[in-house]
C-alpha positions in Angstrom: 7.9 24.3 -73.5 6.9 26.2 -76.5 9.5 24.0 -78.5 7.5 21.0 -77.4 3.9 22.7 -78.1 5.0 23.6 -81.5 6.6 20.2 -82.3 3.2 18.7 -81.1 1.5 21.0 -83.2 3.3 19.7 -86.4 2.6 16.2 -85.3 -1.2 17.2 -85.8 -1.6 15.2 -89.0 -0.5 11.8 -87.4 -2.2 12.5 -83.9 -5.8 13.0 -83.2 -6.8 16.2 -81.7 -7.9 14.1 -78.4 -4.3 12.7 -78.1 -2.6 16.1 -78.8 -4.6 17.4 -75.9 -3.8 14.8 -73.7 -0.2 15.4 -74.2 -0.5 19.0 -73.6 -2.5 18.4 -70.5 0.4 16.2 -69.3 2.7 18.8 -70.0 0.8 21.6 -68.0 0.1 19.3 -65.2 3.8 18.2 -65.1 4.8 21.8 -63.8 6.2 22.7 -67.1 6.5 26.5 -65.7 4.6 29.5 -66.9 3.1 29.5 -70.3 3.1 32.8 -72.2 0.6 33.9 -74.8 -0.4 36.9 -77.1 -3.3 37.5 -79.6 -3.9 40.1 -81.8 -1.1 42.5 -83.2 1.0 44.9 -81.0 0.8 48.3 -81.6 1.6 51.7 -80.3 -1.2 54.0 -79.6 1.6 56.9 -79.1 2.0 56.9 -82.9 -1.5 58.2 -83.4 -0.3 61.6 -81.7 3.1 61.7 -83.3 2.2 61.0 -86.7 -1.3 61.4 -87.6 -3.4 64.6 -88.1 -7.0 64.9 -87.8 -8.8 65.9 -90.9 -5.6 65.4 -93.1 -4.2 61.9 -92.5 -5.5 59.1 -94.6 -6.6 55.6 -94.3 -3.4 54.7 -95.7 -1.3 56.8 -93.3 -3.2 54.9 -90.4 -2.4 51.6 -91.7 1.3 52.6 -92.4 1.6 53.6 -88.5 -0.5 50.9 -86.8 -0.4 48.1 -89.3 -3.8 46.2 -90.5 -6.6 46.6 -88.3 -8.2 43.7 -86.4 -11.8 44.5 -87.7 -13.4 47.3 -89.6 -17.0 48.7 -89.4 -19.3 51.5 -88.9 -20.0 53.5 -85.7 -22.2 56.4 -84.5 -20.7 58.0 -81.1 -22.7 60.5 -79.3 -20.1 63.0 -80.2 -20.3 62.6 -84.0 -22.9 64.2 -85.9 -23.0 61.2 -88.6 -21.8 57.8 -88.6 -18.2 57.2 -89.0 -15.7 54.3 -90.7 -14.2 52.8 -87.5 -11.2 50.3 -87.6 -10.5 48.1 -84.5 -7.3 47.3 -83.2 -6.5 44.6 -80.4 -3.5 43.2 -78.6 -3.6 40.8 -75.5 -0.7 39.2 -73.9 -0.3 37.3 -70.6 0.8 34.2 -68.8 -0.5 31.2 -67.1 1.4 29.4 -64.3 1.0 25.8 -65.3 1.0 24.7 -61.6 -1.7 26.9 -60.1 -3.6 28.2 -63.4 -3.2 31.7 -62.1 -3.2 34.1 -65.2 -1.9 37.4 -65.6 -2.9 39.2 -68.8 -3.3 42.8 -70.4 -5.5 44.0 -73.1 -5.5 47.0 -75.5 -8.4 47.9 -77.7 -8.1 51.0 -79.8 -10.9 52.2 -82.2 -9.7 54.7 -84.9 -12.6 56.9 -86.7 -12.5 58.1 -90.0 -14.8 60.9 -91.5 -15.0 60.5 -95.5 -11.9 58.4 -95.4 -9.6 61.1 -93.2 -8.5 60.4 -89.7 -11.1 62.0 -87.4 -9.9 60.8 -84.0 -9.7 57.6 -81.7 -10.6 56.0 -78.5 -8.6 53.4 -76.6 -8.7 51.5 -73.6 -6.0 49.3 -71.6 -6.2 46.7 -69.0 -3.5 46.7 -66.3 -1.7 43.4 -66.0 -2.9 41.6 -62.8 
């Protein structure tokens, strides 16, 4: 299935978006099985405890452990005395059953906080695959 989707995507310059959509819909309705997907970059939150130290690890250390963040910004949490730089990491994976459109997915969000460019803590949330 994925090889068919990739082949169709490479034909995008010769086919209109509508034609590609109709072909993909036909594949889905034709009982092509289960389609798996993922978004964002996989990361391991356990690396935070294993390789980073609050107050001494740098932004470069965090990036080496977790990769490029999905987003960057500022945040002020109730437990912070001042606002912090925050990096956001996101990963989602799942599947869709083409015949029933039933979905299973898992999402992981990780927020890494920095005080004056030093690792200052994190929060992460994950949903269960359902």
